[in-house]
N, C-alpha and C positions, 0 to 999 in steps of 0.2 A: 503492499500499498502506499505510495506514495503522495507528493501533496499536489499535483498536478489531480489525480482521482479525488482527493478530499474535496476541493476547490471545486471540481466539476461536480461531485454530489451535492455540494453545500449550493449549487446554484441551481441545479435540477430541482434541490429540495425548498427552495425560497421563491421559485416561480412555482411550482406547484400550490403552495400556500397562496399563492398571491392571484392567482387562478380560480382556486377556488371558493378563497375569500372576498374577492373586490366585488364581483355582482352583487352580494348579497350586502354587503357594506354599502354599497353604492347606492343600492336600490334604498335602503334606511337612511341613507345620509341626503337623496334626496326628497323622499317622503316629511324627514326630518325640516327641512329647510321650508317646502311648501307649507306644513302647519304651521312653522314660525313667522312665515310672510302674513300667512292667513290671522295670524295672533297680532302680530304687530299691526295691521290693518284695521281690525274688529276690536283690539284694544280688550281680547278675552285672554285673561292670563290663567285657563283652568290647566292645571296640570294634567289630566286623564286626556284633554285634547291633544297635548303633544306627545304621549307616551303609546295611547291605544293604537291609532293610524300607524306607527311606526312597526308598533309588534305585527299588525295584521300583514303591512306590506313586507316584513320579514320573512312571516311564513309562508306569504305567498312567492316571494322569493325563492327558498330554498325546496317549496313544491317546483315551482316552475324549472328551476338550475339544478336540480336534485341530480336528475339521469347524469347530465354533462360533467359535474363535479365526481359522482361519482366514476365515470370512466376516466377521468383526467386520474382520482388518487387510483383506480385501479390499476391502470399504466404504470403509472409510476411504481407502486407495490410489485409488479410484476416485473419490472426493469430493476428495481432493487434486489429483489430476490434472486433475480437471474445473475446478477454481480455479485451475489454473496461470495465466492470463491474467491475473489478479489480484494475483500475487506478484511481476510486472513490472512 
């Protein structure tokens, strides 16, 4: 196991993490921004108004992107297991 392999494995791990997390976090961010603009425009400062839409949007994003995320994670895990003999 050399430094190039460790750097490559770290880069692939970070890429996989970002590919899986960014769609869900992005949806939560966009919905949070929209709700914040709505609250600022209407001067409604109800905490549940900010919280509930984000939960629903993130749940829908997980349902929408779940299969795609699972394929990415499965591909990464298969590659990692295939290179297991290189790790030791």
